[in-house]
C-alpha positions in Angstrom: 108.7 22.6 73.0 104.9 24.4 72.5 102.9 25.9 75.5 99.3 26.3 74.6 98.3 29.8 76.4 94.8 29.8 75.3 92.1 28.0 77.1 89.7 25.7 75.3 86.7 28.3 75.8 88.5 31.0 74.2 89.1 29.2 71.3 87.2 30.5 68.1 86.2 28.8 64.8 88.4 29.8 61.6 84.9 30.4 59.9 84.1 33.7 59.3 80.3 32.9 59.6 79.5 31.2 63.0 76.9 28.0 63.1 74.3 29.7 65.2 74.1 32.7 62.8 73.6 30.3 59.8 71.0 28.8 61.6 69.1 31.9 62.7 69.4 33.2 59.0 67.9 29.8 57.6 65.2 30.0 60.1 64.2 33.8 58.9 64.4 32.9 55.3 62.2 29.7 55.7 59.6 32.0 57.8 59.8 34.7 55.0 59.3 32.1 52.4 56.2 30.5 54.3 54.9 34.2 54.8 55.0 34.8 51.1 53.6 31.5 50.4 50.5 32.4 52.9 50.4 35.8 51.3 50.4 34.3 47.6 47.7 31.8 48.6 45.4 34.0 50.1 45.7 36.5 47.2 45.1 33.6 44.6 42.2 32.7 46.9 40.9 36.3 47.0 41.2 36.3 43.2 39.4 33.3 43.0 36.7 34.1 45.1 36.0 37.3 43.2 36.1 35.6 40.1 33.4 33.1 41.3 31.3 36.1 42.7 31.7 37.8 39.1 30.7 34.5 37.5 27.7 34.1 39.9 26.5 37.3 39.0 26.8 37.2 35.5 25.2 33.5 35.6 22.3 35.2 37.4 21.8 38.0 34.6 22.2 35.1 31.7 20.1 32.3 33.4 16.7 34.0 32.2 18.0 34.5 28.7 19.4 30.7 29.0 16.2 29.5 29.9 13.8 31.4 27.4 16.5 30.4 24.5 16.2 26.6 25.7 12.1 27.3 25.7 12.4 28.8 22.5 14.2 25.9 21.2 12.0 23.4 22.3 9.0 25.1 20.7 10.4 25.5 17.4 11.4 21.7 17.7 7.9 20.9 18.2 6.7 23.4 15.7 9.2 21.8 13.0 7.8 18.5 13.9 4.1 19.5 13.6 5.1 21.1 10.1 7.0 18.2 8.7 3.9 16.0 9.7 1.6 18.6 7.8 3.8 18.8 4.9 4.1 14.7 4.8 0.3 14.8 4.8 0.2 17.3 1.9 2.7 15.2 0.0 0.7 11.9 0.5 -2.4 13.2 -0.4 -3.9 12.4 -4.0 -5.5 15.2 -6.0 -8.9 13.5 -6.5 -10.1 16.1 -8.7 -7.6 14.9 -11.4 -8.3 11.4 -10.8 -12.2 11.9 -11.4 -11.2 14.0 -14.7 -9.1 11.2 -15.7 -11.5 8.4 -14.6 -14.4 10.2 -16.9 -12.2 10.1 -19.6 -11.2 6.6 -19.4 -14.5 5.0 -18.8 -16.0 3.3 -22.1 -19.1 4.8 -23.5 -21.1 1.7 -22.7 -20.1 1.5 -19.1 -22.0 3.5 -16.3 -20.8 4.0 -13.0 -23.3 3.7 -10.1 -20.7 4.0 -7.0 -17.5 5.2 -6.4 -16.0 4.5 -2.9 -12.6 5.5 -1.4 -10.9 4.1 1.9 -7.9 4.8 3.5 -5.0 3.0 5.8 -2.1 4.0 7.5 0.5 1.4 7.0 4.3 1.3 7.4 6.8 1.0 4.3 9.8 -1.2 5.3 8.5 -1.6 8.6 9.6 2.0 9.9 8.2 4.6 7.5 4.5 5.6 7.8 2.3 6.1 4.6 -0.8 6.4 3.8 -2.6 3.7 1.7 -5.6 4.4 -0.4 -8.2 2.1 -2.4 -10.7 2.9 -4.9 -13.7 0.9 -5.2 -15.8 1.5 -8.7 -19.3 -0.2 -9.1 -21.2 -0.1 -12.2 -23.1 -1.9 -15.0 -22.6 -2.0 -18.8 -24.8 -3.9 -21.7 -24.6 -7.6 -21.6 -23.4 -7.7 -25.3 -19.6 -7.3 -25.2 -19.6 -6.5 -21.5 -16.4 -8.2 -20.9 -14.5 -6.5 -23.6 -15.9 -3.0 -22.0 -14.8 -4.0 -18.5 -11.5 -5.3 -19.7 -11.2 -1.9 -21.8 -11.8 -0.1 -18.4 -9.2 -2.3 -16.3 -6.7 -1.5 -19.1 -7.5 2.2 -18.9 -6.8 2.2 -15.3 -3.5 0.2 -15.5 -2.2 2.8 -18.2 -1.3 6.4 -18.2 -2.0 8.6 -16.5 -3.1 6.1 -13.6 -0.1 3.7 -13.8 2.1 6.2 -11.9 -0.2 5.9 -8.9 -2.5 2.7 -9.1 -0.6 -0.4 -7.9 -3.5 -2.6 -9.2 -6.7 -2.4 -10.7 -8.5 -6.0 -10.4 -12.1 -7.6 -10.4 -12.8 -9.4 -7.1 -14.1 -13.0 -7.5 -17.9 -13.1 -8.2 -17.7 -9.1 -8.9 -18.7 -9.4 -12.6 -22.7 -10.4 -12.4 -25.9 -10.3 -13.8 -27.4 -6.7 -12.8 -30.0 -7.4 -10.2 -32.2 -4.4 -11.7 -31.8 -4.9 -15.4 -31.5 -8.2 -16.6 -30.2 -7.3 -19.6 -26.9 -5.7 -18.4 -24.2 -6.9 -16.5 -22.8 -5.3 -13.2 -19.3 -5.4 -11.9 -17.0 -3.9 -9.1 -13.3 -2.9 -9.8 -11.1 -2.4 -6.6 -7.9 -0.2 -7.5 -5.2 -0.3 -4.9 -3.0 2.6 -5.0 1.2 3.0 -4.3 1.7 3.9 -0.8 2.3 7.3 -0.2 5.0 8.0 2.2 4.3 10.6 5.0 8.1 11.6 5.3 
């Protein structure tokens, strides 16, 4: 026969740690972790805020220099474009002094020039590249006897060195080989020389 002499309220758990104690410990631990998290977040926030302030101060100091660098780069780009354009015009020009010297040597003795006119146009090569186009018109007269031979010799000279590298064509326009209006014994002529386009780039 077994007699229980312990009341129910006097009974104790066999565990060395009570449930209430465990709950209190867990609550305290969670509170500590939350506090640590808040402190860590606040510390990180303050650090980030300080970095932002330092960055703002650094930018305030650097911004004028940056804007000045942008301005200088823009001016250099403009000056570079202008320089390229000037160089393009320089390379596209024709040394007319040399051309006249060569022309003087190429004209037959019986031919006398009365007018030399040069015109210039701006055109596009391959629809994209700007270029300078030159045209030279020579007017003159020669004695009637052998006049055709003299003019053909002049045309051949303009198609040969040193002109052939620069002159694309040398022609007598229709009706330009005619009787001289002043001296009926002479023949007048016009020769049109078209130069190869000279790129501006």
